[in-house]
C-alpha positions in Angstrom: 0.2 3.2 -14.5 3.8 2.2 -14.8 5.8 2.9 -11.6 8.3 5.2 -13.4 5.6 7.3 -14.8 3.7 7.5 -11.5 6.9 8.6 -9.7 7.5 11.4 -12.3 3.9 12.6 -11.8 4.3 12.5 -8.0 7.6 14.4 -8.2 5.9 17.0 -10.4 3.0 17.3 -8.0 5.3 17.8 -4.9 7.8 20.1 -6.5 9.1 22.7 -4.1 8.8 25.8 -6.4 5.7 25.1 -8.5 4.1 21.8 -7.3 0.4 21.3 -7.5 0.2 20.0 -3.9 1.9 23.1 -2.4 -0.2 25.4 -4.5 -3.5 23.6 -3.7 -2.9 23.5 0.1 -1.8 27.1 0.2 -4.9 28.2 -1.9 -7.2 26.3 0.4 -5.7 28.0 3.4 -4.7 24.7 5.0 -1.4 26.3 5.8 1.5 28.1 4.2 3.0 25.4 2.0 4.7 27.9 -0.4 8.1 26.4 -1.0 7.5 23.4 1.3 9.9 20.5 0.7 8.0 17.2 1.0 11.2 15.2 1.0 13.1 17.4 3.6 12.9 14.9 6.4 13.0 11.1 6.5 9.5 10.9 8.0 8.0 13.1 5.4 9.9 11.2 2.6 8.5 7.9 3.9 5.0 9.4 4.0 5.3 10.5 0.4 6.6 7.0 -0.7 3.7 5.3 1.2 1.2 7.6 -0.3 2.5 6.9 -3.8 2.3 3.2 -3.3 -1.2 3.3 -1.8 -2.3 5.6 -4.6 -1.0 3.0 -7.2 -2.8 0.1 -5.4 -6.0 1.9 -4.7 -7.9 1.1 -7.9 -7.4 -2.7 -7.5 -8.5 -2.5 -3.8 -11.6 -0.3 -4.6 -12.8 -2.5 -7.5 -12.3 -5.7 -5.5 -14.1 -4.3 -2.4 -16.9 -3.0 -4.6 -17.3 -6.5 -6.1 -17.2 -8.0 -2.6 -19.9 -5.6 -1.3 -22.1 -6.3 -4.3 -22.2 -10.0 -3.3 -23.9 -9.2 0.1 -27.5 -10.4 -0.3 -30.0 -7.5 -0.1 -32.5 -9.8 1.6 -30.3 -10.3 4.6 -29.5 -6.6 5.0 -33.2 -5.8 4.6 -34.2 -8.4 7.2 -31.8 -7.1 9.7 -33.0 -3.5 9.2 -36.6 -4.6 9.6 -35.7 -6.4 12.8 -34.4 -3.0 14.1 -30.7 -3.6 13.9 -28.6 -0.4 13.8 -26.3 0.2 10.8 -23.1 -0.9 12.6 -24.8 -4.1 13.7 -25.9 -4.9 10.1 -22.4 -4.3 9.0 -20.8 -6.4 11.7 -23.3 -9.4 11.6 -24.4 -9.4 7.9 -21.9 -7.6 5.7 -18.6 -8.5 7.3 -19.1 -12.3 7.3 -19.8 -12.2 3.6 -16.9 -10.0 2.6 -14.4 -11.3 5.2 -12.8 -14.0 2.9 -12.3 -11.5 0.1 -11.0 -8.9 2.6 -8.5 -11.4 3.9 -7.3 -12.4 0.5 -7.0 -8.8 -0.6 -4.9 -8.0 2.5 -2.6 -11.0 1.8 -2.2 -10.0 -1.8 -1.4 -6.4 -0.9 1.2 -7.5 1.6 2.8 -9.8 -0.9 2.9 -7.3 -3.7 4.0 -4.4 -1.5 6.8 -6.4 0.1 8.9 -6.2 -3.1 8.5 -2.4 -3.6 11.7 -0.9 -4.8 11.2 1.2 -7.9 8.9 3.8 -6.5 10.9 4.4 -3.3 14.2 4.5 -5.1 13.1 6.8 -7.8 11.0 9.0 -5.5 13.4 9.5 -2.7 16.7 9.1 -4.6 19.9 7.4 -3.6 19.9 6.3 0.0 23.2 8.0 0.6 21.4 11.4 0.0 18.2 10.8 1.9 17.8 7.7 4.1 15.4 5.5 2.1 16.2 2.2 3.7 12.8 1.9 5.3 11.9 -0.6 2.6 13.7 -4.0 2.6 14.3 -3.9 -1.2 16.1 -0.5 -1.0 18.0 -1.6 2.1 19.1 -4.8 0.3 20.3 -2.7 -2.7 22.1 -0.2 -0.4 23.9 -2.9 1.5 25.0 -5.0 -1.6 25.6 -2.3 -4.3 26.4 0.9 -2.5 28.3 -0.4 0.5 29.7 -3.5 -1.3 28.5 -5.8 1.5 27.5 -8.6 -0.8 27.2 -11.2 2.0 24.8 -9.0 4.0 22.8 -8.3 0.8 22.6 -12.1 0.1 21.4 -12.7 3.7 18.8 -10.0 3.4 17.6 -11.4 0.1 17.3 -14.9 1.7 15.4 -13.4 4.6 13.0 -11.7 2.1 12.6 -14.9 0.2 11.7 -16.8 3.4 9.2 -14.2 4.5 7.5 -14.1 1.1 7.5 -17.9 0.9 5.8 -18.2 4.3 3.2 -15.6 3.4 2.6 -17.3 0.0 2.1 -20.7 1.7 -0.3 -19.1 4.2 -2.2 -17.4 1.4 -2.4 -20.5 -0.8 -3.6 -22.7 2.1 -6.3 -20.1 2.9 -7.4 -20.0 -0.7 -7.7 -23.8 -0.8 -9.7 -23.8 2.4 -12.0 -21.1 1.0 -12.5 -23.1 -2.2 -13.3 -26.2 -0.3 -16.0 -24.4 1.7 -17.5 -22.9 -1.4 
């Protein structure tokens, strides 16, 4: 789903007057969320932004993990169970070594992709002057350069972001090359 559409759906779901989230939580007697503002505090705003980003990334992660788990040989799991290994031991000694490379690569990709998040946070929380949204480096960069006219600081933040993403990318590519050489 495009980020702009996802943000609009999320804003509709968390609407103060007639949002689906407030209605559902109140109906399930989880608490009285009638008229609750999910963006009323910086902590709650960050929680909503993180939830939106995780919600958008979840299909990729679930499908990748399902593919990784389907690669675990049934014979090894069955042999461990026959030998009397408890479920946690089967997971630790049989399943985890098989899915570890995929889990590692999935974690690296998620970090690289989520490092550049800007659109969701900016559109969901609004302008940083209204609600502090500079939890994310992309929004902080924009705020420093465009809102406060501190172009030098914005350039320094962008160079720092570039260095971090370059280091993570080099680390990720080296790991992929090692994984390919082992295979």
